[in-house]
C-alpha positions as CSV (number, residue, x, y, z in Angstrom):
1,M,-142.3,-59.0,251.6
2,R,-139.6,-59.8,254.0
3,I,-135.9,-59.2,254.7
4,I,-134.0,-62.3,253.3
5,A,-130.9,-62.5,255.3
6,G,-128.7,-60.8,258.0
7,K,-129.7,-59.4,261.4
8,H,-133.3,-58.4,260.3
9,K,-133.9,-61.8,258.5
10,G,-137.6,-62.5,258.3
11,R,-138.7,-59.0,259.3
12,R,-141.6,-57.7,257.3
13,I,-141.2,-54.7,254.9
14,E,-144.4,-52.6,254.5
15,V,-145.2,-51.1,251.1
16,G,-147.4,-48.3,252.2
17,K,-151.0,-47.4,251.7
18,D,-151.0,-47.0,247.9
19,A,-149.1,-50.2,246.7
20,T,-149.9,-49.1,243.1
21,T,-147.2,-46.4,243.3
22,V,-144.6,-48.6,244.8
23,R,-143.2,-51.7,242.9
24,P,-140.8,-53.4,245.3
25,T,-138.1,-55.6,244.1
26,S,-139.2,-59.3,244.6
27,E,-137.6,-61.3,247.2
28,F,-136.2,-63.7,244.5
29,A,-134.6,-60.7,242.6
30,R,-133.3,-59.2,245.8
31,E,-131.7,-62.5,246.9
32,A,-130.1,-62.9,243.4
33,I,-128.8,-59.3,243.5
34,F,-127.1,-59.9,246.8
35,N,-125.7,-63.1,245.7
36,I,-124.2,-61.4,242.7
37,L,-122.8,-58.7,245.0
38,N,-121.3,-61.3,247.4
39,H,-119.8,-63.7,244.8
40,S,-119.4,-62.0,241.5
41,K,-116.1,-61.5,239.7
42,H,-117.3,-57.9,239.0
43,T,-117.0,-57.1,242.7
44,Q,-113.2,-57.6,242.5
45,G,-113.2,-59.9,245.6
46,E,-114.5,-57.1,247.9
47,N,-117.9,-56.8,249.2
48,P,-119.2,-53.4,248.0
49,F,-121.5,-52.8,250.9
50,I,-120.3,-54.3,254.2
51,G,-119.2,-51.4,256.5
52,K,-119.9,-48.9,253.8
53,P,-122.6,-46.4,252.9
54,V,-125.2,-47.4,250.4
55,L,-127.4,-45.2,248.2
56,D,-131.0,-46.4,247.4
57,V,-132.5,-44.1,244.7
58,F,-136.1,-44.3,243.8
59,C,-136.2,-46.3,247.2
60,G,-140.0,-46.9,247.3
61,S,-140.4,-49.2,250.3
62,G,-136.7,-49.2,251.0
63,A,-136.5,-53.0,250.3
64,L,-133.0,-53.0,248.7
65,G,-131.4,-50.5,251.2
66,L,-133.0,-52.2,254.2
67,E,-131.6,-55.6,253.0
68,A,-128.1,-53.9,252.7
69,L,-128.4,-52.6,256.2
70,S,-129.5,-56.2,257.5
71,R,-126.5,-57.7,255.7
72,G,-123.9,-55.2,257.2
73,A,-124.0,-51.9,255.3
74,A,-122.8,-49.0,257.6
75,S,-125.6,-46.8,256.5
76,V,-128.1,-46.2,253.7
77,T,-129.3,-42.9,252.2
78,F,-132.8,-43.2,250.6
79,I,-133.9,-40.9,247.9
80,D,-137.4,-40.6,246.3
81,N,-139.5,-37.7,245.2
82,A,-142.7,-39.3,246.4
83,R,-143.5,-38.2,250.0
84,E,-145.4,-41.4,250.6
85,A,-142.3,-43.4,249.7
86,I,-140.1,-41.5,252.0
87,A,-142.7,-41.9,254.9
88,T,-143.0,-45.7,254.2
89,V,-139.2,-46.2,254.1
90,R,-138.8,-44.1,257.3
91,H,-141.5,-46.3,259.0
92,N,-139.8,-49.5,257.9
93,T,-136.4,-48.2,259.1
94,T,-137.9,-47.1,262.5
95,R,-139.5,-50.6,262.9
96,M,-136.2,-52.2,262.4
97,N,-134.4,-49.8,264.8
98,E,-132.1,-48.6,262.0
99,L,-133.0,-45.0,262.1
100,E,-129.6,-43.8,263.2
101,N,-128.1,-45.6,260.2
102,A,-130.4,-44.0,257.6
103,D,-130.9,-40.6,255.9
104,F,-134.0,-39.7,254.0
105,L,-133.9,-37.2,251.1
106,S,-137.2,-36.2,249.2
107,M,-135.8,-34.9,245.8
108,D,-135.7,-35.2,242.2
109,A,-132.9,-37.8,241.5
110,T,-132.2,-36.2,238.1
111,K,-131.3,-32.9,239.7
112,L,-129.2,-34.0,242.8
113,P,-127.1,-31.3,244.6
114,R,-123.4,-32.0,245.4
115,S,-123.2,-34.9,247.7
116,R,-121.5,-34.9,251.2
117,K,-120.3,-38.5,250.8
118,I,-119.4,-40.9,248.0
119,Y,-121.1,-44.2,247.7
120,S,-119.5,-47.3,246.4
121,L,-122.9,-49.1,245.9
122,V,-126.1,-47.6,244.5
123,F,-129.5,-49.2,244.0
124,L,-131.4,-47.5,241.2
125,D,-135.0,-48.6,240.7
126,P,-137.0,-46.0,238.9
127,P,-140.6,-46.5,237.6
128,Y,-140.5,-48.6,234.5
129,F,-140.4,-46.8,231.1
130,S,-139.9,-43.5,232.9
131,K,-136.6,-42.6,231.0
132,L,-135.2,-41.5,234.2
133,I,-132.1,-44.0,234.4
134,V,-129.7,-42.0,232.2
135,P,-130.5,-38.5,233.7
136,T,-130.1,-40.1,237.2
137,L,-126.7,-41.5,236.3
138,E,-125.6,-38.3,235.0
139,S,-127.0,-36.5,238.0
140,L,-125.1,-39.0,240.4
141,R,-121.8,-38.4,238.6
142,A,-122.2,-34.5,238.4
143,G,-123.1,-34.3,242.1
144,V,-120.1,-36.6,243.0
145,W,-122.3,-39.2,244.7
146,I,-120.3,-41.8,242.9
147,E,-116.6,-42.2,241.9
148,A,-114.7,-44.4,239.6
149,G,-115.2,-48.0,240.6
150,S,-118.7,-47.5,242.1
151,L,-121.2,-50.1,241.3
152,L,-124.8,-49.5,240.4
153,I,-127.5,-52.0,240.5
154,V,-130.2,-50.8,238.0
155,E,-133.6,-52.5,237.9
156,H,-135.7,-51.8,234.8
157,D,-138.3,-53.6,232.6
158,E,-137.0,-56.4,230.4
159,K,-138.1,-54.4,227.3
160,E,-136.4,-51.2,228.2
161,T,-133.2,-50.4,226.4
162,I,-130.6,-48.2,228.2
163,T,-127.9,-46.4,226.4
164,L,-125.3,-45.7,229.0
165,P,-123.7,-42.3,229.3
166,E,-120.0,-42.2,228.4
167,G,-117.9,-43.5,231.4
168,F,-120.3,-46.1,232.5
169,A,-119.8,-49.7,231.7
170,L,-122.4,-52.6,231.7
171,L,-120.9,-55.5,233.6
172,D,-123.7,-57.9,233.7
173,E,-127.5,-58.2,233.1
174,R,-129.9,-60.7,234.5
175,R,-133.6,-61.3,234.1
176,Y,-136.1,-62.0,237.0
177,G,-139.5,-62.3,235.5
178,R,-140.4,-59.0,234.0
179,A,-137.5,-57.2,235.7
180,K,-134.0,-56.9,234.2
181,V,-131.2,-56.2,236.6
182,S,-128.1,-54.4,235.1
183,L,-124.8,-54.2,237.0
184,I,-123.1,-51.0,236.0
185,R,-119.6,-49.6,237.0
186,L,-118.5,-46.0,236.7
187,Q,-115.1,-46.2,234.9
């Protein structure tokens, strides 16, 4: 796996020792996600990540957050409860000389504390069929990690059905193989 565009284009992303616990977003899906973010009517003519902090929840290898950094995000906060995932994303971030632009939090995304900053863009990629999407959305809102207008890119299995909590709106959905990517906005 490699970074697709930006200052780190072509740099390799390592997935860690146990690749069975990490399911990185494919290069094809990542490219499509960033095309949507750059050109969609849902971004209201403003890029939601250039020069802004980005949140990568269930970060795994950090592919989505690292892609955002490569393309101009100010910083990325990576969250995962798996220590190996945090170690892997820290390693990838260090290799790309982006350590000063990254924070690493090893915690349960469904029980987040109050945030010190608000994110306009959140990547949410929990294990498929884990039923963690809705509790994480509620935790992000309760901890003030997001505010009205924040965009959330949620990756899940094509067969998973998500019933969004009140206040969240589904803007768009796309399929990339087995993966379904939902673009959600907090109203």
